[in-house]
Structures are given as C-alpha cells and as structure tokens.
C-alpha positions as CSV (number, residue, x, y, z in Angstrom):
1,M,45.3,-11.8,-7.6
2,A,45.9,-15.4,-8.7
3,A,45.0,-16.7,-5.2
4,I,41.8,-14.6,-5.2
5,L,40.8,-16.0,-8.6
6,S,41.4,-19.6,-7.4
7,N,39.4,-19.1,-4.3
8,L,36.5,-17.6,-6.3
9,G,36.8,-20.5,-8.7
10,M,36.5,-22.9,-5.8
11,I,33.3,-21.2,-4.6
12,A,31.8,-21.4,-8.1
13,D,33.0,-25.0,-8.3
14,H,31.3,-26.0,-5.0
15,Q,28.1,-24.4,-6.1
16,G,28.1,-26.3,-9.4
17,D,28.7,-23.2,-11.6
18,Y,31.2,-24.9,-13.8
19,P,31.5,-22.3,-16.6
20,E,32.3,-19.6,-14.1
21,A,34.7,-21.9,-12.2
22,R,36.5,-22.7,-15.4
23,R,36.9,-19.0,-16.4
24,L,38.3,-18.1,-12.9
25,Y,40.7,-21.1,-12.8
26,E,42.0,-20.4,-16.3
27,E,42.7,-16.8,-15.4
28,S,44.4,-17.9,-12.2
29,L,46.5,-20.5,-14.1
30,A,47.7,-17.9,-16.6
31,I,49.0,-15.7,-13.8
32,K,50.7,-18.5,-12.0
33,R,52.4,-19.7,-15.2
34,A,53.7,-16.2,-15.8
35,L,55.1,-16.1,-12.3
36,G,56.7,-19.5,-12.6
37,D,54.8,-20.7,-9.5
38,K,55.0,-24.5,-10.0
39,H,53.1,-25.4,-6.9
40,G,50.4,-23.0,-7.8
41,V,50.2,-24.1,-11.4
42,A,49.9,-27.8,-10.3
43,G,47.1,-27.1,-7.9
44,T,45.2,-25.0,-10.4
45,L,45.7,-27.5,-13.2
46,D,44.1,-30.1,-10.8
47,N,41.1,-27.8,-10.1
48,L,40.6,-26.9,-13.7
49,G,40.9,-30.5,-14.8
50,Q,38.2,-31.5,-12.4
51,V,35.8,-28.8,-13.7
52,I,36.5,-29.7,-17.3
53,D,36.0,-33.4,-16.5
54,Q,32.6,-32.5,-15.0
55,Q,31.7,-30.8,-18.3
56,G,32.4,-34.0,-20.2
57,A,35.6,-32.9,-22.0
58,Y,37.4,-36.0,-20.8
59,E,40.6,-36.0,-22.9
60,E,41.2,-32.3,-22.3
61,A,40.7,-32.9,-18.6
62,R,43.1,-35.9,-18.6
63,R,45.9,-33.8,-20.2
64,L,45.5,-31.1,-17.6
65,L,45.4,-33.6,-14.7
66,E,48.5,-35.5,-16.0
67,E,50.4,-32.2,-16.3
68,G,49.5,-31.4,-12.7
69,L,50.6,-34.9,-11.6
70,A,53.9,-34.6,-13.3
71,L,54.6,-31.2,-11.7
72,R,53.7,-32.6,-8.2
73,Q,55.9,-35.6,-8.7
74,E,58.8,-33.3,-9.8
75,L,58.2,-31.1,-6.6
76,G,58.0,-34.2,-4.3
77,D,54.5,-33.2,-3.2
78,R,53.2,-36.6,-2.0
79,W,49.8,-35.3,-0.9
80,G,49.4,-33.5,-4.3
81,V,50.3,-36.7,-6.1
82,A,47.7,-38.6,-4.2
83,A,45.1,-36.0,-5.1
84,S,46.0,-36.0,-8.7
85,L,45.8,-39.8,-8.8
86,T,42.3,-39.6,-7.4
87,N,41.2,-37.1,-10.0
88,L,42.7,-39.1,-12.8
89,G,40.8,-42.1,-11.4
90,V,37.6,-40.1,-11.6
91,N,38.4,-39.2,-15.2
92,A,39.0,-42.9,-16.1
93,K,35.9,-44.1,-14.3
94,R,33.7,-41.6,-16.1
95,Q,34.9,-43.0,-19.4
96,G,34.2,-46.6,-18.3
97,D,37.9,-47.6,-17.9
98,Y,37.3,-49.4,-14.6
99,V,40.6,-51.2,-14.5
100,R,42.6,-48.0,-14.8
101,A,40.3,-46.2,-12.4
102,H,40.7,-49.0,-9.7
103,R,44.5,-48.9,-10.0
104,L,44.6,-45.1,-9.7
105,Y,42.2,-45.1,-6.7
106,A,44.2,-47.8,-5.0
107,E,47.4,-45.9,-5.4
108,S,45.9,-42.7,-4.1
109,Q,44.4,-44.6,-1.1
110,A,47.8,-46.1,-0.2
111,L,49.4,-42.6,-0.3
112,F,46.7,-41.0,1.7
113,G,47.0,-43.7,4.3
114,E,50.8,-43.3,4.6
115,L,50.2,-39.5,5.0
116,G,47.5,-40.1,7.7
117,D,44.9,-38.2,5.6
118,T,41.5,-39.5,6.8
119,R,39.6,-37.4,4.2
120,G,41.7,-38.7,1.4
121,V,41.3,-42.3,2.5
122,A,37.5,-41.8,2.8
123,A,37.4,-40.3,-0.7
124,S,39.4,-43.2,-2.1
125,L,37.0,-45.8,-0.5
126,L,34.1,-43.9,-2.0
127,N,35.7,-44.0,-5.4
128,L,36.6,-47.7,-5.1
129,G,33.0,-48.4,-4.1
130,A,31.8,-46.6,-7.2
131,V,34.0,-48.7,-9.4
132,A,32.7,-51.9,-7.7
133,R,29.1,-50.8,-8.2
134,S,29.6,-50.0,-11.8
135,Q,31.0,-53.6,-12.2
136,G,27.9,-55.1,-10.5
137,N,29.7,-56.0,-7.2
138,L,27.1,-54.5,-4.9
139,G,28.3,-56.2,-1.7
140,E,31.8,-54.9,-2.2
141,A,30.4,-51.5,-3.1
142,Q,28.3,-51.3,0.0
143,T,31.2,-52.2,2.2
144,S,33.4,-49.5,0.7
145,F,30.6,-46.8,0.8
146,E,29.8,-47.6,4.5
147,E,33.5,-47.4,5.5
148,S,33.8,-44.1,3.5
149,L,30.6,-42.7,5.2
150,A,31.9,-43.5,8.7
151,R,35.2,-41.7,8.0
152,F,33.5,-38.7,6.5
153,R,31.1,-38.5,9.5
154,A,34.0,-38.7,11.9
155,I,35.6,-35.6,10.3
156,G,32.3,-33.8,9.7
157,N,32.8,-33.5,5.9
158,P,29.3,-32.7,4.4
159,Y,30.2,-33.2,0.8
160,G,31.7,-36.6,1.5
161,I,28.7,-37.6,3.6
162,A,26.3,-36.5,0.9
163,L,28.2,-38.5,-1.8
164,A,28.5,-41.6,0.3
165,L,24.8,-41.5,1.3
166,H,23.8,-41.0,-2.3
167,N,25.8,-44.0,-3.4
168,L,24.5,-46.1,-0.6
169,G,21.0,-45.1,-1.5
170,Q,21.5,-46.3,-5.0
171,V,22.9,-49.7,-3.8
172,S,20.0,-50.1,-1.4
173,A,17.5,-49.4,-4.3
174,E,19.3,-52.0,-6.5
175,Q,19.1,-54.5,-3.6
176,G,15.3,-53.9,-3.3
177,D,15.5,-52.2,0.1
178,Y,13.5,-49.1,-0.9
179,A,12.9,-47.8,2.7
180,R,16.6,-47.8,3.3
181,A,17.3,-46.2,-0.1
182,R,14.7,-43.5,0.7
183,E,16.3,-42.7,4.1
184,R,19.8,-42.3,2.6
185,Q,18.7,-40.3,-0.4
186,V,16.7,-37.9,1.8
187,E,19.7,-37.1,4.0
188,S,21.9,-36.7,0.9
189,L,19.5,-34.4,-0.8
190,E,19.2,-32.2,2.3
191,L,23.0,-31.9,2.5
192,W,23.3,-30.9,-1.2
193,Q,20.5,-28.4,-0.8
194,E,22.2,-26.9,2.3
195,A,25.5,-26.7,0.4
196,G,23.9,-25.1,-2.7
197,D,25.6,-27.7,-4.9
198,R,23.6,-27.9,-8.1
199,S,25.6,-30.8,-9.6
200,G,25.1,-32.8,-6.4
201,L,21.4,-32.0,-6.5
202,A,21.1,-33.1,-10.1
203,G,22.6,-36.5,-9.4
204,C,20.5,-36.9,-6.3
205,L,17.3,-36.0,-8.0
206,E,18.1,-38.7,-10.6
207,G,18.5,-41.1,-7.7
208,F,15.0,-40.1,-6.5
209,A,13.7,-40.6,-10.0
210,G,15.1,-44.1,-10.2
211,L,13.6,-45.0,-6.8
212,A,10.2,-43.6,-7.9
213,A,10.3,-45.7,-11.0
214,L,11.1,-48.8,-9.0
215,R,8.1,-48.0,-6.7
216,G,5.8,-47.7,-9.7
217,Q,5.6,-43.9,-9.6
218,A,6.3,-43.3,-13.2
219,E,4.9,-39.8,-13.5
220,R,6.8,-38.7,-10.5
221,A,10.0,-40.2,-12.0
222,A,9.4,-38.4,-15.3
223,R,9.0,-35.1,-13.5
224,L,12.2,-35.6,-11.5
225,L,14.1,-36.6,-14.6
226,G,12.9,-33.4,-16.3
227,V,14.1,-31.3,-13.3
228,S,17.5,-33.0,-13.3
229,A,17.9,-32.7,-17.1
230,G,17.1,-28.9,-17.0
231,L,19.5,-28.5,-14.1
232,R,22.3,-30.3,-15.8
233,Q,21.8,-28.2,-19.0
234,S,21.8,-25.0,-17.0
235,I,25.2,-25.8,-15.3
236,G,26.8,-27.5,-18.3
237,V,27.3,-30.9,-16.6
238,P,26.3,-34.0,-18.7
239,I,25.6,-37.5,-17.4
240,P,29.1,-39.1,-17.1
241,L,29.8,-41.3,-20.0
242,D,29.9,-44.6,-18.0
243,E,26.5,-43.8,-16.5
244,Q,24.7,-42.9,-19.7
245,A,23.5,-46.4,-20.5
246,Q,21.9,-46.9,-17.1
247,Y,20.4,-43.4,-17.3
248,E,19.0,-44.0,-20.8
249,S,17.5,-47.3,-19.6
250,L,15.7,-45.5,-16.8
251,V,14.3,-42.9,-19.1
252,A,13.2,-45.5,-21.6
253,G,11.5,-47.5,-18.9
254,V,9.6,-44.5,-17.6
255,R,8.6,-43.5,-21.1
256,A,7.3,-47.0,-21.9
257,A,5.3,-47.1,-18.6
258,L,3.6,-43.7,-19.3
259,G,3.4,-43.6,-23.1
260,E,5.0,-40.8,-25.1
261,D,2.3,-38.1,-24.5
262,T,2.1,-38.4,-20.7
263,F,5.8,-38.8,-20.4
264,A,6.4,-35.6,-22.4
265,V,3.9,-33.7,-20.3
266,S,5.4,-34.9,-17.0
267,W,8.9,-34.2,-18.2
268,E,7.9,-30.6,-19.1
269,E,6.2,-30.2,-15.8
270,G,9.5,-31.1,-14.1
271,Q,11.5,-28.7,-16.2
272,A,9.1,-25.9,-15.3
273,M,9.7,-26.4,-11.6
274,M,12.0,-24.0,-9.6
275,L,14.8,-25.9,-7.8
276,E,13.4,-25.3,-4.3
277,Q,10.0,-26.6,-5.5
278,A,11.7,-29.7,-7.1
279,V,13.5,-30.5,-3.9
280,A,10.3,-30.3,-1.9
281,Y,8.5,-32.4,-4.5
282,A,11.2,-35.1,-4.3
283,L,11.0,-35.2,-0.5
284,E,7.2,-35.2,-0.5
285,G,7.2,-38.2,-2.8
286,Q,9.5,-40.2,-0.6
287,A,7.0,-39.8,2.3
288,E,4.3,-41.7,0.4
C-alpha cells in the first residue's frame, strides 16, 4: 500500500498537483515509518520535502530533506545521498543562499559523476547554471545550461529538456537575443504541455510574459502574467523567494507601461483564460 501511495504521489507531483502529492506522500511516509523501512522512509522524505519546498514552506522542507539525507548516509546509499544534496541545493537556492546552493550542487555533481549517472550530472549542471544566472553570470549560466541540455537530450529526458530550454530562453532574452529566446521557450512550453505539468507551464508562461514585455507587448505580458498567477494559485505554488524581486520588477514595469486600469483589465483577461487557450495565446504571440 505504501508503494502504491508513493507512486500516486509521484503522478500528482509530475502533474503539478502539489496538495494531492503531499497528502499521498504523507500517508505513504506514515506506513513506511510504522514498518521500519528506512530506505522507503528516506525516499519518501525526499519526495515530500521537494513538494513542500515547491509550496514555499522552506524550513519545513529543509528539515525533511536533511532527515532523508541523514538516513541515506547511514544506509550507505550514495545515489540517494547525491539526490538529497541536489534537493537541499534547490531549497537553498530558492531562499537566495547561493553559496550554500553552489556547494551542495557541486557535491551532488561529483557523486553522480562517480556513479556514472548521466541524468544526475545533467540536473546538477542545470542547477549550477541557475545559481550562476541568479548571480548575474550569464556566460557561465549559458555554458552550464547548454551542457545540461545536451545530456538530457542524449538520454531523452523531457522534463530535463524542458527545464534547460526554459532557462536558456531566459538567458537569451537577458542577452537581447529575442529570436533565440522565443525558439527555446516555444519548445519548452510544448514539452510542459505534453507532460501536463502545471508548475512547469506557470514558470514558462512567466518567461513568455517577460519576453513580451521586452518586445514592447505590454498588454500581452499582463495577460500572460494573469494566467500564470491564477495557475500558481490553483496549484499552491508561489514564486520562489529568490525570484520574487525579479518577478515583481516585471509586474511593476508592465503596470507602469499600461497604466493601472488597462493593466487590471488585461490581467483579469488572462486569469479568465482556460489553460489550453493560454498556451495557444502564448505561442501565437511569439509568432508575431
């Protein structure tokens, strides 16, 4: 029963239904604790910690992830240790602790490399790139994202490909290469849509909004921001703490460009869109 609950939790997790994923993981964890299944407890703590981290409860997530790491170290589970280090790095990065995040990601990359885990190395490169971008090192970020993308493509991992493309799209936009940014964001959005991952879609739609703002399409940007805000609210996933300042700057810039009344109307129009309609709208806008 615990395994079934965990598998159902993973499905909900991949679809961006974090409240349901959390409920399923918590039920699974209780059963595994009662059975004394340390391996199972460690894995479920990791999954649960990631979900709670997505929901913005960073300290609670860190406690769960650290408990899982300690168990995996006790059990000599080197792959599990690498995975836990990665997730603790994500937790640190979301809180803006880039030094700690970089250290954790580098440790996980080294372990995954020793284990010959291509997916793990690719994920570590993606995460290291995210830290570099957050610190303003766009060249370093681009190199890491491109290496990550190549590895994810080699093993056919759609989630990794979508994430790497999304991040590369943001770097291209910040470098002023809007055509390249558009190309990468389109492919990323299509992958998130195919996977049915609403969290990925929300982040990608924000990327489209940023690109629209840079291209002077303020009303389109406001609509896309409205869509993503409604989507995040529906799945209980806030903007990560370390990305809030950039997000708020984007919203403020679009509001200033439009004026309060037009901004409010456009935002509400976005929130009224169905998700499929919003995706089509985003793709239509990038063809202009």
